[in-house]
KOLVEX-405281 format. One record per residue: x, y, z of N, C-alpha, C, CB in turn; residue number from 1; chain. Coordinates in pm, whole numbers, plus 50000, padded with zeros to 5 digits. Glycine has a CB too. Example, Ala and Ser with C-alpha at 12.3 -4.5 7.8 and 13.67 -1.06 7.14 Angstrom:
<recs>
<<51319,49431,50780>,<51230,49550,50780>,<51320,49670,50780>,<51131,49553,50905>,1,A>,
<<51285,49775,50708>,<51367,49894,50714>,<51290,50003,50787>,<51408,49940,50572>,2,A>,
</recs>
This chain:
<recs>
<<52845,28726,29999>,<52937,28759,29898>,<52939,28911,29879>,<52901,28687,29769>,1,A>,
<<53054,28960,29858>,<53069,29103,29842>,<53038,29144,29700>,<53210,29147,29881>,2,A>,
<<53013,29269,29686>,<52981,29327,29557>,<53100,29313,29461>,<52942,29474,29572>,3,A>,
<<53220,29326,29515>,<53341,29313,29435>,<53354,29172,29378>,<53463,29347,29518>,4,A>,
<<53324,29072,29458>,<53331,28933,29413>,<53226,28906,29305>,<53311,28836,29531>,5,A>,
<<53108,28961,29323>,<53000,28943,29226>,<53041,29007,29093>,<52866,29005,29278>,6,A>,
<<53100,29127,29100>,<53147,29193,28979>,<53255,29111,28908>,<53200,29332,29012>,7,A>,
<<53345,29052,28987>,<53450,28968,28929>,<53389,28846,28861>,<53551,28924,29037>,8,A>,
<<53291,28787,28923>,<53225,28669,28866>,<53151,28709,28738>,<53126,28606,28967>,9,A>,
<<53082,28824,28741>,<53011,28871,28622>,<53108,28902,28509>,<52929,28995,28655>,10,A>,
<<53224,28962,28547>,<53326,28991,28447>,<53379,28861,28385>,<53442,29071,28510>,11,A>,
<<53403,28761,28467>,<53451,28631,28418>,<53347,28567,28327>,<53484,28537,28537>,12,A>,
<<53220,28580,28364>,<53113,28524,28280>,<53109,28595,28146>,<52976,28535,28351>,13,A>,
<<53123,28729,28146>,<53125,28805,28021>,<53241,28761,27933>,<53133,28955,28049>,14,A>,
<<53359,28746,27993>,<53477,28703,27916>,<53456,28564,27858>,<53603,28704,28005>,15,A>,
<<53401,28477,27938>,<53371,28342,27888>,<53267,28346,27777>,<53321,28251,28003>,16,A>,
<<53168,28431,27794>,<53065,28445,27691>,<53126,28498,27561>,<52952,28538,27740>,17,A>,
<<53218,28595,27572>,<53286,28646,27452>,<53367,28537,27384>,<53378,28764,27489>,18,A>,
<<53436,28459,27464>,<53515,28350,27406>,<53425,28246,27340>,<53602,28283,27515>,19,A>,
<<53312,28218,27402>,<53216,28123,27342>,<53166,28180,27210>,<53096,28096,27439>,20,A>,
<<53136,28310,27205>,<53090,28373,27081>,<53199,28365,26973>,<53051,28520,27107>,21,A>,
<<53325,28391,27012>,<53436,28381,26917>,<53448,28238,26863>,<53569,28423,26984>,22,A>,
<<53439,28143,26956>,<53447,28002,26914>,<53330,27966,26822>,<53446,27908,27038>,23,A>,
<<53213,28020,26854>,<53096,27993,26770>,<53119,28050,26629>,<52968,28055,26833>,24,A>,
<<53175,28171,26620>,<53207,28231,26490>,<53309,28147,26414>,<53260,28372,26508>,25,A>,
<<53411,28102,26486>,<53513,28017,26423>,<53452,27887,26371>,<53626,27986,26521>,26,A>,
<<53364,27831,26449>,<53298,27706,26408>,<53213,27730,26285>,<53211,27649,26524>,27,A>,
<<53144,27843,26278>,<53063,27875,26161>,<53152,27890,26037>,<52981,28004,26184>,28,A>,
<<53267,27958,26053>,<53360,27973,25941>,<53411,27836,25895>,<53479,28063,25981>,29,A>,
<<53448,27752,25991>,<53495,27617,25956>,<53385,27538,25886>,<53543,27542,26081>,30,A>,
<<53263,27553,25934>,<53150,27483,25871>,<53133,27528,25727>,<53019,27508,25951>,31,A>,
<<53146,27659,25703>,<53136,27710,25566>,<53248,27655,25478>,<53140,27864,25566>,32,A>,
<<53368,27651,25533>,<53481,27597,25456>,<53460,27449,25426>,<53613,27617,25532>,33,A>,
<<53410,27375,25523>,<53383,27232,25501>,<53276,27216,25392>,<53337,27163,25633>,34,A>,
<<53173,27301,25398>,<53067,27294,25296>,<53124,27327,25158>,<52952,27392,25331>,35,A>,
<<53212,27429,25150>,<53275,27463,25023>,<53361,27348,24973>,<53360,27590,25038>,36,A>,
<<53436,27288,25064>,<53520,27173,25025>,<53434,27057,24977>,<53608,27128,25143>,37,A>,
<<53322,27037,25043>,<53232,26930,25004>,<53179,26955,24863>,<53115,26917,25103>,38,A>,
<<53142,27081,24834>,<53093,27115,24700>,<53203,27095,24597>,<53042,27262,24697>,39,A>,
<<53325,27134,24631>,<53437,27116,24539>,<53462,26968,24513>,<53564,27181,24594>,40,A>,
<<53454,26888,24616>,<53474,26744,24601>,<53366,26684,24513>,<53476,26674,24739>,41,A>,
<<53243,26731,24528>,<53135,26681,24444>,<53159,26717,24297>,<52999,26737,24490>,42,A>,
<<53206,26840,24273>,<53237,26881,24136>,<53349,26796,24078>,<53275,27030,24131>,43,A>,
<<53452,26773,24159>,<53564,26690,24112>,<53517,26547,24085>,<53677,26689,24216>,44,A>,
<<53430,26497,24170>,<53377,26362,24150>,<53301,26354,24020>,<53285,26322,24268>,45,A>,
<<53221,26456,23989>,<53147,26459,23863>,<53243,26462,23744>,<53052,26581,23857>,46,A>,
<<53348,26544,23756>,<53446,26551,23647>,<53517,26417,23628>,<53547,26662,23674>,47,A>,
<<53552,26353,23739>,<53617,26222,23730>,<53522,26122,23664>,<53659,26172,23872>,48,A>,
<<53397,26125,23702>,<53299,26035,23641>,<53285,26062,23491>,<53162,26050,23710>,49,A>,
<<53283,26191,23453>,<53275,26225,23311>,<53399,26176,23237>,<53258,26377,23292>,50,A>,
<<53515,26196,23298>,<53640,26150,23236>,<53641,25998,23224>,<53762,26197,23317>,51,A>,
<<53591,25932,23326>,<53585,25785,23322>,<53495,25739,23207>,<53532,25729,23458>,52,A>,
<<53381,25806,23192>,<53290,25771,23082>,<53358,25797,22947>,<53158,25851,23092>,53,A>,
<<53429,25908,22936>,<53499,25939,22810>,<53606,25835,22781>,<53561,26079,22817>,54,A>,
<<53678,25795,22883>,<53782,25693,22866>,<53721,25561,22821>,<53862,25673,22997>,55,A>,
<<53606,25527,22878>,<53540,25403,22837>,<53499,25409,22690>,<53416,25376,22925>,56,A>,
<<53446,25525,22648>,<53407,25540,22507>,<53529,25530,22416>,<53335,25675,22485>,57,A>,
<<53636,25596,22456>,<53758,25589,22375>,<53813,25446,22370>,<53865,25684,22431>,58,A>,
<<53806,25377,22481>,<53853,25238,22485>,<53772,25152,22389>,<53845,25182,22628>,59,A>,
<<53641,25172,22388>,<53556,25096,22295>,<53592,25127,22150>,<53407,25128,22320>,60,A>,
<<53615,25255,22120>,<53652,25292,21983>,<53786,25230,21945>,<53658,25445,21969>,61,A>,
<<53880,25234,22038>,<54012,25175,22010>,<53997,25025,21985>,<54110,25202,22128>,62,A>,
<<53918,24959,22067>,<53897,24815,22049>,<53833,24786,21914>,<53809,24759,22163>,63,A>,
<<53734,24868,21876>,<53668,24848,21746>,<53768,24870,21632>,<53548,24944,21730>,64,A>,
<<53845,24977,21643>,<53944,25006,21538>,<54048,24896,21531>,<54011,25141,21564>,65,A>,
<<54089,24846,21645>,<54189,24738,21648>,<54135,24614,21579>,<54230,24705,21793>,66,A>,
<<54011,24580,21610>,<53950,24462,21548>,<53940,24480,21397>,<53810,24435,21609>,67,A>,
<<53898,24599,21353>,<53886,24624,21210>,<54022,24620,21141>,<53818,24760,21186>,68,A>,
<<54120,24683,21203>,<54254,24682,21143>,<54312,24541,21138>,<54347,24773,21222>,69,A>,
<<54286,24463,21239>,<54335,24325,21240>,<54274,24247,21124>,<54302,24257,21375>,70,A>,
<<54144,24265,21102>,<54078,24197,20990>,<54137,24241,20857>,<53927,24223,20993>,71,A>,
<<54156,24372,20844>,<54211,24424,20718>,<54353,24372,20695>,<54211,24578,20719>,72,A>,
<<54432,24367,20799>,<54569,24316,20788>,<54567,24168,20748>,<54645,24335,20920>,73,A>,
<<54476,24092,20806>,<54465,23951,20769>,<54429,23935,20621>,<54359,23881,20857>,74,A>,
<<54335,24020,20574>,<54297,24013,20431>,<54415,24052,20343>,<54176,24106,20402>,75,A>,
<<54489,24153,20384>,<54606,24195,20307>,<54712,24085,20305>,<54666,24324,20365>,76,A>,
<<54728,24018,20415>,<54826,23909,20421>,<54785,23796,20326>,<54840,23855,20566>,77,A>,
<<54656,23766,20323>,<54608,23664,20230>,<54633,23705,20086>,<54458,23639,20252>,78,A>,
<<54608,23833,20056>,<54631,23882,19919>,<54779,23876,19884>,<54578,24026,19904>,79,A>,
<<54865,23912,19980>,<55009,23907,19954>,<55054,23763,19930>,<55087,23968,20072>,80,A>,
<<55000,23670,20005>,<55034,23529,19984>,<54992,23487,19843>,<54965,23439,20090>,81,A>,
<<54874,23528,19801>,<54825,23495,19668>,<54915,23556,19561>,<54680,23542,19651>,82,A>,
<<54952,23684,19581>,<55038,23752,19483>,<55173,23682,19474>,<55058,23901,19522>,83,A>,
<<55229,23644,19588>,<55358,23573,19585>,<55344,23440,19512>,<55410,23549,19729>,84,A>,
<<55234,23373,19534>,<55209,23246,19465>,<55200,23268,19314>,<55078,23179,19517>,85,A>,
<<55127,23373,19275>,<55111,23402,19132>,<55243,23444,19070>,<55006,23511,19112>,86,A>,
<<55324,23524,19141>,<55454,23565,19089>,<55541,23442,19067>,<55524,23665,19187>,87,A>,
<<55536,23350,19162>,<55613,23225,19146>,<55568,23149,19024>,<55598,23137,19270>,88,A>,
<<55439,23140,19002>,<55387,23070,18883>,<55431,23141,18755>,<55233,23062,18888>,89,A>,
<<55424,23274,18756>,<55465,23349,18635>,<55614,23332,18609>,<55431,23498,18650>,90,A>,
<<55693,23335,18716>,<55838,23313,18699>,<55863,23176,18636>,<55912,23325,18833>,91,A>,
<<55789,23078,18681>,<55805,22943,18627>,<55765,22941,18479>,<55720,22841,18708>,92,A>,
<<55656,23008,18444>,<55613,23014,18304>,<55717,23085,18218>,<55477,23086,18293>,93,A>,
<<55772,23196,18271>,<55876,23270,18198>,<55998,23181,18177>,<55916,23400,18273>,94,A>,
<<56036,23105,18278>,<56150,23014,18266>,<56125,22909,18156>,<56179,22944,18402>,95,A>,
<<56006,22854,18159>,<55973,22752,18059>,<55976,22811,17918>,<55834,22691,18087>,96,A>,
<<55922,22930,17903>,<55922,22994,17770>,<56064,23024,17724>,<55839,23124,17773>,97,A>,
<<56149,23074,17815>,<56288,23101,17779>,<56359,22971,17741>,<56362,23170,17896>,98,A>,
<<56337,22868,17817>,<56402,22741,17789>,<56359,22688,17651>,<56370,22637,17900>,99,A>,
<<56231,22701,17624>,<56180,22657,17494>,<56244,22739,17382>,<56027,22670,17489>,100,A>,
<<56252,22869,17406>,<56310,22957,17307>,<56456,22922,17281>,<56297,23101,17351>,101,A>,
<<56535,22899,17384>,<56679,22871,17368>,<56699,22730,17313>,<56753,22887,17503>,102,A>,
<<56610,22641,17345>,<56622,22505,17292>,<56585,22497,17144>,<56533,22411,17372>,103,A>,
<<56506,22593,17101>,<56466,22590,16959>,<56577,22638,16869>,<56340,22675,16936>,104,A>,
<<56680,22699,16919>,<56793,22744,16837>,<56896,22641,16826>,<56855,22867,16891>,105,A>,
</recs>
């Protein structure tokens, strides 16, 4: 092999080595970006988990409030029924008193 051919082969090896080094640098950059993305995803996952826990707590509070309000509404409905019953009785008493009064004349 001639010296010129050896130099060409060495030059080709150097160029390939440079390209391998460039690729290695690119791979390291991509690895860093993947690691950053992984960290971001973990942070987002934690936030989603925290939000999920908050939503569950709010749901429990809403359910408790709904149950309490339903009970209170039922009690109010019972009281309203009683009041309507009493008003009816009083109206009847007033009618009887008026009738007695007009009949006495």
